[in-house]
N, C-alpha and C positions, 0 to 999 in steps of 0.2 A: 647303670645302677639297678637294673631289673633284678639282679640277684639279691640286693639288699631289700627290695620290696617283697620278693618271695620269702626271704628270711623273716621279715617283719610279720608277714601273715602267718608264717609257721609258728613264730614265738607267741603271737597274740592268740592263736588257736589252742595253745597249750592249756590255757585256763582263762577264757574270756572274762569271766566274772572277776577274777583276781586282777586282770588288766584294767577293767573299768573301775574297780575300787581304787587302784593306784592312780588312775587318771583323774578320778573325782577328787581325791585328796590333793593332788597337785593343782587342780583347778581351784579348789577351795583356798589354798595358800595364796595364789595370785589374786583371786577376786577379793579376798579379805584384805590383802595388802593394799590393793588399789582403793577399796572402799574406806579403809582406815585412814589413809593419807588424804583422800578427798574429803571425808567427813571432818577430819581434824583441821584441814585448811579452811573449810567453810565455817567451822565452829569458832576458830580463832578470829577470822575476818569479821564474822557476824557479831561476835562479842565486842570487838574493837569498835565497830560501827555503832553498836547500841549505846556505848558509853556507860559511865558509872551512874548508878541511881536510876537508870531506865529499866523498866520491867522487861526481863528477858529470861526465857526458860532455858536454864543451863543443865537441868537434870537429865532430860532425855538425851540430848547430844552427848553429854559426858558418859552416860550409861552405854550409849552406842559405841563410843570410843573404847571403853573398857571391854565391852563384849567382843569387838573386832580384834582388839589386841590379844586378849586371852584366847579367842577362837583361832586366830592365826597361829599362835604358838602351838595349840593343840593340833591344828591341821598340819603344821609342819612336822610334828612328831608322827602323826598318822601317815603323812606322805612318805617319810623315810621308811616307816615300817611296811607299808603296803606296797610301795614300789619295789623295795628289795624282795619282799615275798613274791611278788609277781615275777620279778627277774629270775629268782631261784627256780620257780616252777617252769619258767620258759627254758632255762638252761638244762633242766632235767629232760625236757622234751627234746632239746637240741642234741643232747648226748645220745638219746635213742635214735634220732635221725642220723647222727654220725655213724652209729653202729650199723644201721641198715645200709648206709652207703658203703661202709667197709665190706659188707657181705658181697658186694658186686665186684670187688677188686680181685685181680688174679692172685693166685697163691704166692707167686714170686714177689709181688709188691707187698702183700701182707706180711711175709717173712721179714721184710726190712723194718716193719713197725716194731720189731722186738728191740731195735736199737734205742738207746736212751735219747738220742737226739731227735728221732722221729716222734717218740712219745712226748717229749718236751715241746715240740712244735705243735702237736695236736692240742696239748693242754693250753699253750699260749693262744692258739686260735680261738678256743672256746672262751677263754678269759677275755679276749679282745671283744668278743661279741656281746658281753654283758652290758657294755656301754651303749649298744644300739638302742636299748629300751630306756636305760636310766638317763642317758645324756642327750638323746635325740628324739625318739618317738614320743615318749610320754611328755617331756617338756614342750615339744613343738605342738602337740595336740592341745595341751592345757593352755599354752600361750595363745593359739588361734581362737580357742573358745573364749578366753578372757577378753581378747580384743573385740570379739563379737558382742559380748555382754557390755563391755565398756562403750562401744559405739551406740548401743540401744539406750544405755543409761544416760550418757552425755547428751544424746539427742533429745531425750525427754526432759532432763533436768536443766541443761544449759542452753545449747543451741545446735542446729545442724552443722554450721561451719566448724565449730569447735570439735564436734564428734568426728566429722570427716577429716579434719586436719590431723587429729590424733591417730585415727585408724589408718588413714592413707600414708601418713608419714612413717609410722612404725612398720606397717605391713609391707609397703612397697620399698621403702628405704632399707628396712632390715633385710628384706629378701635379696636386694642387690648386694649389700655388704656381706651377708652370710654366703651367698653364692660365690662371691669372689674368694672368700676364705676357703670354701670347699674346693674350689678349683686350684687355688694356690697350694693347699696343703695335701692334695690327693697323692701326688707322687712322693714328696718328702716323707709323708706318713708311712706309705708302703715301704719306701726304701729304709726308713729307720727300723721297721720291724724285720726286714730281711737281714739287716746288719746285726740286730740283736740275736736273731736265730743263728747266724754265722758264728758269732762270739760264743754262744752256748755250745754249738757243735765242736768248735775248736777247743774250748775249755774241757768239755767232757772227754773228748778224744785224748787231750793231753793228760788228764788225770788217769785215764785207763791205760795209756801207753807211756807213762812217764819213765818207766824203767828202760824201755827200748829207746825212747828219745834221748835219755842220758847216755846210754851205751853207744848210740850211733851219732852222738854230738849234734842232734837236730833240735835240741831244746831252745837255743837262741833263735833259730829260724821260726819255730812255732810261736815263741814269745813275741817276736817282731810282727808276725802276722796278726796276732791278737791285738797288739798295740796299734797297728794300722787300722784294723776294724774299729777300734775304740775311737780313733781320731775321726774316722768317717762318721761314726755315730754321733760324736759331739758336734761336728759340723752340721749334720742333718737336723739334730735336735735344736741347735742354735737357729737354724733357718725357720723351723717351726715356731720357736719362741718369738722370732721377729714377726712372723705372720700373725701370731696370737696378739702381740702387743699392738700391731697396727690395726687389727680388727677391733681390739678394745678401744683404741683411740677413735676409730671411725664410728663405732656404736655410741660412744659417749658424746661425740660431736652430733650424732643424729638426735640423741636425747636433748641436747642443748637447743638444736634447731627446732625440734618439734615443740619443746616447752616454750621457747621464745616466740614461735609463731602463735601458739595458743594464748600466751600472755598479750601479744599484740592485738589479737582478735578480741580478747576479753576487755582490754583497755579501751579499744575503739567502741565496743558495745556499751561499756559503762559510761563513757563520755556522751554517747548518744541516747543514754537512758533506756537502752534496750533491755538490760537486766542489771540487777544490783551487783556490787563488787563481790559479795559472798558467793554468788553463783559462779562468777568468773574465776574465783579462787579454786573451785572444785575442778575445773578443767585443767588448771595449771598443776595442781597437786596430783591429779590422776595421771597426767602426762608423765610426771616424774616417777610415779609408782610403776607405770607400765614398762619402764626400762628393765625391770626384773624379768620380763618375759623374753628379752633378747640376749642380754649379756651372758647367761650361762650356756647358750647354744653354741658359742664359738668353740668351746672346749670339745664338744662332741664332734663338730664338723672338722676340727683339726685332726681327729683320729679317723676320718672317713676313709682314707686310703688303706689304713691298717684293717679296718672293719671289712672293706670290700674284698681285699685279698684273702682275709680269713674266711669270709663267707664263701668265696669261690672254692677254697680248699675243703670246707666242711660240707657244703650241700651241693657243690658242683655247679657248672654252668647250666643255664636254662635249656631244657630239652623239650621238644615237642611231645605233647601227650600221646601215648601209645595205647591202643585198645588192649584191655586185659587178655592175655593169651590163654587159650583153652588148654588145660593140661592134657597131654596125649593119653590115650587109653593103653596102658601097659599091662601085659600079662606075663609076669616072670615065670620061668620054668626052672625049678630048682635042680633039675637033672641036666640042664644045658651047660652049666659051668661057665667058664670064661673063654672067649674066642677072640683071637687077633688075626686080622687079615691084612697083610702088607703094611704093618704099622711102622712108621718112621717118625722119629722125634729129633729135636735139636734143642740146644741150650736157649734159654729166653733171650730174645733179641738177636739170635744168630740164624743163619740160613744154611749152615753146613750140617748134614745129617750125622748123628752120632754113631749109627750102625745101619747096616743094610735092612731092607724091609723085612719085618719079622712076622712070621706066621706061627700061631700057637693055639692049641686047644687044651685047656686044663679042665679035667673032669672033676665032679664033686668028690671030695675026700682026698684030692691029690695035692701034693706040696711041690711047688716049682721054685728052684733057686736060680736067681739071675747072678751070673758071675762075670767079672771083668775088671780091668784095672780102674783106678780112680779116674773119673772123668769120662768113662765109657758110656754113661747114660742110664745107669741103673735107677738112680733116684728120679731122673727126669721121666723115665718110662713109667715108674710107679705113679708119679703125679698125673701123667696122661691117662693111665688106667683108672685113676680115681676121679677123673673129670675136672681136675683143678689146674691143669696146664694144657695148652693146645698141642696137637700133633700135626706134623707136616703132611702126612698122608696115611691112608689106611682106615680100617673100620674096627671098632671094638664092640663086641656084644657081651653084655653082662646078663647072665641068666636068660639068654635067648633074646634080649631086647637091646637094640643099638644104644650105645651110651648116650648119644645126643637126644634120644627120645624120653629118657628118664626124667620125671619131675624130681626136683632137688631133694625134697623130703623123702620120697620113696627110695631114691638111690642111696641116700645115707642110711636108710633102714636095712638095706641089703648089702652094702659095701662099706668097709671101714679101712681107713689108712692110718697106720701108726708111723709117723715120720721119724727121721733120724734124731731129731731133737724134739721130743714130745713136750707139750705145754701143760703144765699144772697150774692151778690157781692157788692164791693165798687163802687157805681155809682148812677145814678138817679133811681127813682121809675120806670120810663118808661123802662130803660135798664134792670132792674130786671124782669119786666113783659115780655119784648121782648124775653127773653130766651125761652119762651113757643111757640112763633111763629115769623116768619120773617117779616110778613106784618102787624104788630100791628098798629092799628089806635087808636086815642084818645077815640072814642066812645066805642070800645070794651074794652079798658083798664078801663074806668070809670065804665062800666057795671060789669066787674070782681071785681072791688073794692067794688061796691055796694053789690054784692053777698056775699063778705066776711065781710060786714059791716065795711069797712075801709075807705069809701070815705071821711068822715068828718075829720078823723085823717090826711089823706094825704093832704087834702085841707089846713089844719091849718099849715102844715110844708112847704108849697110851691107848692103843686100839683104834677103833674107827673114829673116835672123837679127838684123836691127836691132831693138833693144829700145825699146819705147815706155814712157812713164811711166803713172801712174795716169790712167784714162779716156782713154788714147791720147795723153797729152801728148808733144809732139815733132813733131806734124803740125799744120798749119793747119786751120781749119774746113773749107775746100774739100777739102783732102787727106784729112781724116778722112771726109768724106762720100763721096769717091770710093773709099776703102778699103772702106767699107760696101757700096757698089755692087758692087765686085769680089767681095766675100763673097756677095752675093745672086746674082751670076752663077754662082758655083760650085754653087749649089743647083739650077740649071737648072729653075726653076719653070714651071708652066703658066700661072700668073697672077702678075704682078709689080706690086706697088703701090708708088708712089714719092711721097713728100711733099716737094715743092720740091727735086728731086734736083740741080739745078745751082746752088743758092744758093752764092755765094762764088766762082763761076767767071766768067771773061770770056765774051763771046758766042761767040767762035771755039771755045774749049775746050769750052763747053757743048754746041755742036753736035756736036763730035767725040765727046764722051762719050755723048750720046744715040744717035748713029749707031752707036757701038761696041756699046751695049747691044742695039740692034735686030739687029745683025749676029750677035751671040753667041747671041741668043734669037729666032730668026726666027719661031717658031710661038707664042711666048708672048703672052698678052693683057697689055698694059701700060696701067695706069691711073695717071695722075699728077696731083697737085695742082700746077697751073701758074700762074705769075704773070709769067714772063719771055717775051720774044718767041721766044727759041730753043726753049723748051719748047712754045709754041703752034705754032711752025712744024714741029716734029717730029711733031705729032699728026695722025692721020688724021681725027679728029673732035674737036670742041671742045664741051663741055657747060657751059652757063652755069648756075650755081646762084644763084637769087635768090628 
């Protein structure tokens, strides 16, 4: 459970003041509830003992009851408001942590995140972790503090045995019951989430491929697989429900036992004249009120397995602390170009080379075309040159500096890769281009669009402020690729890597775009995976991969 402790610290550090506010509101609810029931029990008992016609101050106790009743209602509202505010702040921090973790993933794994099922799983993991604060951390912290205050108050107002019975019974007995709940629900909870994700993946896949499923007569098979998963989910959820009901029964039995023990101690004390019945009533009613500190926790513990699995995926397993690495001192030479010495690559997870060891030196201002059949390793080689995929052997020097010595931020300032499927964001054209530079101005943006022969298209849809949908919806495939090329031009890299840059363009437009790229970046090394005549014709050299 160390990963949950790490995650709790991470979420708490997102905004400690907001967390303490939420915890204080939750504590106020529990303390006022216990005080309200204890004062009410004392008031009713003391009034009954005083009898009719006997002088008894009813005004101050009744005012206290009203204050605690209204205060508890206000504290409950504040608790809902503040704990949810704290949780939302924590989830915002968690999303940043998730993005930082994703930066460390290899490009092959990141590309799989474009699938709807992967994005759905990440969203479900983040949603699962909001219960860590709301249903576990804050209620548990508030409950323990409430029991500490109740112990002190009962010790002073009633007696030590009553105080120890309440505190010991609830803290020790509750810990045993809740630990058994956590242990019993850990695997079923994680299993239920796995099956939910499997159902989501199957349903999404079925919706996307329903035409093929109908044509290939596999629809009944997929439907039966979904039905089987649903049966498994129902059985797992039923098991969790049984654990929850048994936990509720055990906790209610614990409340009865603690309250009965306090009642027995109080009765014996009253009979021996150790204290009056009104004080004994305080212990009984406070014991009943403190049940509120335990019963809600079983819901959070029932989801512990789901939270644990989600935390492992979001923040990863515990890793030993590493000393911060000192960035190497790099001195790029713009005249050195791009050099490959015996470079060999393979498909991710494979050990068979895609081509023989490759030696290449590309000079500044030179365009190299990589040619070969599909699967020959063109895209894999470009990923290796960009430092986003490993190579089996060989050395790559970018502007005279070995690729492995480049700090990440400096490498991206000098080398740019435009993949076969470029990624656009849901936003304006200006916002998509601004990903390349923080100080983008309209003149630079329009010049980049002219380079990609996209200025007229963008003007027709509303200019730089035209808004695209999710993943750049609103542009065709060729237009999206050209917008990515315009964004690459804005970075003015010394090395530009292009994966089939003119796919979706006619030959004339392809030649114009490639010519515009070379005119805009006259000294850049351009290496592109090519399969079209226009791309081959634009190259100074053609390298065949076989």
